[in-house]
N, C-alpha and C positions, 0 to 999 in steps of 0.2 A: 173352384171353391177356396175361399181365402182361409188361411190359418188364423184362428183367434189369438189375440195377444194374451200373454199371461196376465192373470189377475194382479191388480196393484201396479200396473205399469201404464205409462202414458208416452206415446210416440216412441215406444221401444225402450224407454229408460225406466230403471227401477225408481221407486219413490225417493230413496235417499240421494240418487244422482240428480233427480229433478230439483230437490231442495238445494243441492250444491250449485246447480245451474242457475237457479233463481238468485241465490246469494251472489254468485259471480256476476250475474247480469246487473245487480245493483252497483257494482264497482265500475262498470263500463262508462257511464256518463262522466264520472269524476276523472277517470283515466283520460278520456278524450279531451276534456277541458284543460287538464294539466299539460297534455302533450301539445295542445294548441296555444300554450302560453298563458292560460288563465285570463282570457280576455272577457269573459262573461262578467256581469255585474256582481257585486258582493253577495246580495241575497241568493242569486242563482248558484254562486259558488258554494255558499253554505249548504244548500240542498244537495248538490251533486257530490261535493266532497264528503259531506256528512253521510250520505247514502253509501259512498265507497268505503268509508271507514267502518260503518256498521256491518256492511256485507263482508268485508275482509275480517273483521273481528269475530263474526260468527264462524267463518270458515276456519280461522285459526283456533278457536275454542274447540270445534269439533275434532280437528286434527290432534290437538293436545289430549283431549279426552281419550281418543282411540289409542294414543301412544302409551297409556298406562298399562296396556296388555303386555308390552315388551320391556317395561322398565319398572324399577322399584317404586312403590306407591309414594314414599316420601319425596323422592326426586321429582316425580310427576306433579305432586302438589305444589312444590316450589316453582317448577317450570311453568305450570299453568298459571300460577300467580304472577310470574314475571311477564308471560306472554299477554295476560289480560290487561296489564298496564302499559304495554308497549306503545300504543298510539299516543296516549297522553304523555308518556315518558319522552317520546320524541319531541312533542310540542314544548314540554318544559325545558329540555336541553336546548332547543332552538332559541327560545327567548333568553336563556341564561348566556348562551354563546354569543348572541347578538347584542348583549348588554342592555336589553329592554327590561330593566329592573322593575318597572312599574307593573309588569304583567307576569313576572317570573313565578310568583307564588300562586297565581289565580287557579291554574289547572290542578296543581297538586293539592291545595287545600280543599277545593271543591270535590275532587275525586275521593280523597281520604274520608271526608265527612259523609259523602254519599254512600260509600261502602259500609262504614260503621253505622251510620244512621239507619240504613236499610237493614243491616244485619240485626240490630237490636229492636227496631221498631216494627219489623215485619208482622209479628203476631197481632199487634194492636191495630195495624193498618188493615189486615185481613178481617178483623172483627168489625170494621166499619163498612165493609162491603154490603150491598143490598142482600137481603135474606135469600133471594132466589139464586144469587151468585156466590154466596158464602159457602166454603167447603165445610165438611163435618168438623166438629170440635177437634182442635189440634192436639190437645192433651199436653203433658209435660214436655218441654223442650230441653234436651240435655246435649252437651258437648261430650266428645270422647276425651279421656284423660290425656291423650297425646296432644290435644289442642291447647294444653297449658303452655306448650312451647310458643305458639303464636301469641298468646296473652302476655307471656313474660317478655318476649322481644318487643311487642307493641308498647308495653308499659315503660320499658327502659328507653325506647326511642322517643316516646312522647315526653318523658321527663327530661331527656337531654335537649329536646327541641325548645323547651322553655328558655334555655340559654339564648337561642337566637331571637326569641320574642322579646326578651329583656334587653339584650345588648343592641339589637337593631341591625345585626349583620350575621352572615354565615361564613365561617372560616374553613381553612383546610383541616383544622382540628375536628370540626363538625363532620367533615367528609370521612376522616379516619375512623371516628367513633361509630358513625351511622353505617358506613359500608362494612365496618368490622362486625357490627351486629347482624347485618345481612349475611355475611360469610358464616358467622356462628349459626344462624338459622338454617342455612343450607347444609352445613355439616351435621347438625342434629337431625334435620329432616331426612337426610340421606340414610340415616341409621334406622329408619323405619317410622319416624314420627309422621302423623298426618294420614288422612284417608280421603280418597275421592269417592263420590258416589259412583256406582256402576254406570258405564256409558249408556246413553239413551239416544233414541232417534238416529240421526245421521251417524253420530259417533259409534253407536252400537253396531250399525251396519258395517262401518269401516273395521271395527274390531273383530267382526266375524269373518273377514276375508282371510285367505291363506297368508301366512306370515310374509312371504316375499312380496305379494301383491299389496298387502296392507302397508308395508313399509314404503313402497313406491308411492302409494296414494298419500300417505301421511307426509312424506317428505315433499312431494310435489305441492300439496295444499299449503303446507307451511311456507314454502318458498314463494308461492303465488301471493298469499295474503300478506306476507312480510313486505314483498315488493310493492304491493298496492298501498300499504300503510306508509312505507317510507316515501312514496311518491305523493301522497295526498294529505297526510296528517298535518304537516307544517302549513300548507296553503289553507287547509281547513281552519286552523287556528287564526291565521291572518284574516281570512274572510269573515270569521266571527267577530273580530275586533272592528273591522270596517263596517259590518252590518249594524253592530251596536251603535256606532257613531251616527249612522244614517237615520236610525229610528229613534234616537234620543235616549237610549238606555246605556248605562255605564258599561263600556266595553269590558271592564274588569269582571263585572258580575256576569255578563253574558258568557265570557270565556270560562269563568269559574264553574258554571253549571251546564251550559249547552254541550261543550266538548266532552266532559266526563259522562253525561247521560248517554251520549252516542257511543263512546268507546267502552263503557262498562255495561252496555245493554245485554250482551250474552250472559255475563255473570248474574245480572239482576234477574233475568228471565229464568235461568237455571235455578237460582236460589228460590224464587217464588214458586216454581213448579214443585221443587223438592218439599217446600214447606207445606203446600196444599196436599201433598201426598204423605203427610205425617212423617217427614224425614227432616225435621227442623234442624237437628244437630248438624247434619251434612250441609244443609243450606248455609248455616252460619259459618261453618268451617271454610267453605269456598270463599266467602266474602272476607273472612279474617285473614286468610293467606294473601289476598290481594292488598289489603290494608297494610300488612307488614311490609310488603315490597314498596309501597308508596312512602311509608314513614322512614324506611331505612335506605334502600338503594336510590330511590328517586330523589329524596331530599338530600341525601349525602353527595350525590353527583353534581348538584347545582353549583356549589362553589368551584368545583373543578372545571365545569363547562364555562363558567363566567371568567375564570382566570385564563383558560385556554383560548378564549375568544376576545371579545372587545374590552373586557374589564381588566382591572389590576387590583390586587389586594382583596379584602373580604367582599363578599356579595352583600350590598346594602339592602336593607328592608325599610320601606317608608312606614310612617305611623299607622296607616290603614292596613298595610300588609302585616305589621306586627300584631295588630288586633286579630286579623284573620288567622295567623299562625297560632296565637293563643287560644282562639276559639276551637281550632282544629285539635290542639292538645287537650282541651277540656272534653271534647267529644270522645277522643281516644281513651282518656282516663276513665270517663264514665262507662264506656263500653267494657273496658277491662273489669271495672268494679261490678258491673251488672252481671258479668259472666264468670266471675272469679270462683264461684262455687260450682261451675259447669252446669248450672241450671238457670234458665231465664224466667223471671217472674213477670206476671202481667203488669204489676205496678211499674217495674223498670222499663218494660217495653212501652207503656203508655207515656211515661215521663220523657223518654227519648223522642217519641212521636210528637209530643206537644212542643218540646224545646227545639226540635229539628225544624218543625213548621214555623216556629216563631222567627227564625232567622230570615225567612223569606218574607213574612208579613212585615217585619220591622228591620229593614236593611240599613239602618243608621248606625254609624260607628259606635256611638256611646251605648246604644241598645245591644249591639253585638258583643261589646265588651262585658256588659252586664250578664248576657246569656252565657258567655265563657266563664264568668265567675260562678254562676249557678251550677253549670256542669261540673266545674272543678270542686266546688264545695260539696256537692252530692257525692262525687267520686271519693273524696277524702273521708266523708262520713261513712260510706259503705266499706271502704278499705280498712278503716280503723275497727269497725265492728266485725270484720271478717279477717283480722290480721293473721290468724293462724293459717289462712289459705295462702298468704304471701310466701311462706316457706315452701309450699308445694310448687309455686311458680318458679322460685329460684332453683329448686331441685330439678325442674325440667331442663335447666340450662347445663346441668352437669353431664359430662360425657358418659359417665358410668352410673349415674344416679338412676334409681328405679322409682317409678311412680307409686305413690301411696294412695290408698282409697280416700275419697273426699270425706 
């Protein structure tokens, strides 16, 4: 007489282990193609490397979520934010180091706008779902007062980035200022700022393991996923460019959106699930932390990578790239303005959704510049009307400052 398997298992594995195995299986084809020298055609490489990056990104996200059990929440928020941008961060550094200045800003601007666009526009996008798939009314969406830190750093980084868009290059001074803002963010977050949602799914199962076993799993999963990302992220970006050329689509635009959608998928899924479970504030906090890492650490390291590799002097930005950076700044400033009161209105969410969609429908340089001007103008208008809130943002940067009620 055979012994029945425990409920919820398949082939002797617990459900969370099965999900880990499936994610790991997604990385196998990309690993094999990379080991064999990447001889497959560019479209095939896009599929297998993209699947590998997505699988590794999910594993990395689960491991980092589970790690919050053992570390201070502020540190975990910043660590998860950095880990979430790791795949595109590697691609960005690769292009800067190789001196491929025509692509160096594509991934960064796309990822930054995707995170903030999704962050602010989520409620409006959910409202457009068919009635049978639409969740119950979301109710008011509020951020925690600790999230003023992310908003303050994001605003300062975006304002500083205007310098690069105007001058047409990024210098070592930009690196010092932007990386300095990231260090400031880490120091303030380490003192308790920020909050992650409780682990769910695979991360929750990992968090429930005994301490020693949990740390072994978390360490092993982080090492595995980081190895896969290091192995496949760069060829993924190269194959995306080659595929764009083959099918007649601007390689810059394909790189700007395809790679970030793949690498940010875990964050976007988590944020959407949290929103539909009426935890919109936590959903936005996850995306804001990732955007801060993009606007500070990622952007700040590009001039360093360029100078350390094939380039010399400042990192040049072409006219089109300057427009893309200006548009990215406009999106960031509008996101800060929309959230400065720590409450997201339906009107601001709808505006973000419309303007965010317009950049895809109208991908012409002049039109994108106009959209950037609209974003910036709306942001300035809101910030002027809410100028009292600016003091609270600046207060969030003080080492000993205490938050005041909104």
